[in-house]
C-alpha positions, 0 to 999 in steps of 0.5 A: 500500500502507498501512503500519501501525505498532503499539505496545503495551508487552505483547508478547503483545498486540502479537503477537496484534494483528499476526496479527489484522491480517494475517488481516483484510488477507488476508480482505478483500484489503487492500493493507497490511502491518505495517511496524513494531511495538515495545513502547517509544515511543522505538522508534516515534518513531525509526522514524517519523522516516525511514519512511512511516507511514499507520496508527498503532495504539498503546496509551495507557498504555505504562508509561513517561514517554512515553504513547501520547498523547505519541507521537500528539502528536509524530507528528501534528506530523510527519504530519497525515494519519496515521490514529491508532487508540488501544487502552486498558483505561482508559476515562477516556482516551477523551476525551483520545485524540480530541484527536489527531484519532483515527480510532477508540478501541478499548477492551481487550480488542479483539475481532477483529470490532471491529478488523475493523470499524474497519479496513474503515471506515479503508480506505473512508475512504482510498478516498474521499480517493484518489478526489478525485485522478487520476494523469495520467502522473506528475502528480496533480491534483484531480478538481474542478479538471478542467473537461473531458476531450477525446479527441484521437486515441489521447490524452486531454487533461485540461483545467483552468482553467490547464493541459492534461495529456495521456496515452495512454488512452481514455474506457473506461479512465477511466470507473470512476475518475471521479465521477458529476458527469463527464458524456459530452456529445459523442463526444470530450468528458466534462465536469465538470458542477460546473464549468460556468458556463452552457449555450447551447442554441442553439449546443449549447455549455457554457461554463467559466471563462476562456471555455473551452467544449465542444460538445454532440453531438446523440446526447448532448444529451437525456441531458446536459440531463437530468443538467444540469437535474435532477442525474440523475448515474446511468450518465451516461458511456455510454463502454463501448468508446469 
């Protein structure tokens, strides 16, 4: 779930923003909530000290000694990954706002359509980030680090250059979680083509760093060669009900 925090010195604007966001969440089936909202910068800063924040939407001109840009600067020092979206009626602040790695800048009055467009882009961006990782039991590893995945009875073994991670699962359950560069090359193996160092056709083997290797099954050889040589990554897993 994404935790949104809102800050605007105008209570009416703040309440409308909250209601509009909640409508957007429901309409688009977004797993998110408004965790906190405030009209004062110090309230936001105090909240952020002890609570998780994924998205911060705030007005630049808070009519106090601490501006929205000041808040963004302090928040960014604590959390480098938080999404920051600025609201303002002062267009001259636009260039200054992007200094804080701003995800978007919305001039007031913000329309529902413009806000929804920004939120949908943000959700898509979070998906791209999360899809770079995979959770194996309670461990999260980068997909790029996986050389191959081996089926071992009721278990899957995720093999990297330095470690092996086991979990009870099947190929059919993980296919949707893997990017196109993961290719089925054997009834018991899915490999990360990007990490293959070389291919030995005579032995039907693909090699990885540290001398690890995977066999190429006869059923999958032609498809594997097409993917490996031509980069045709479409529908390459062929793991339904396997």
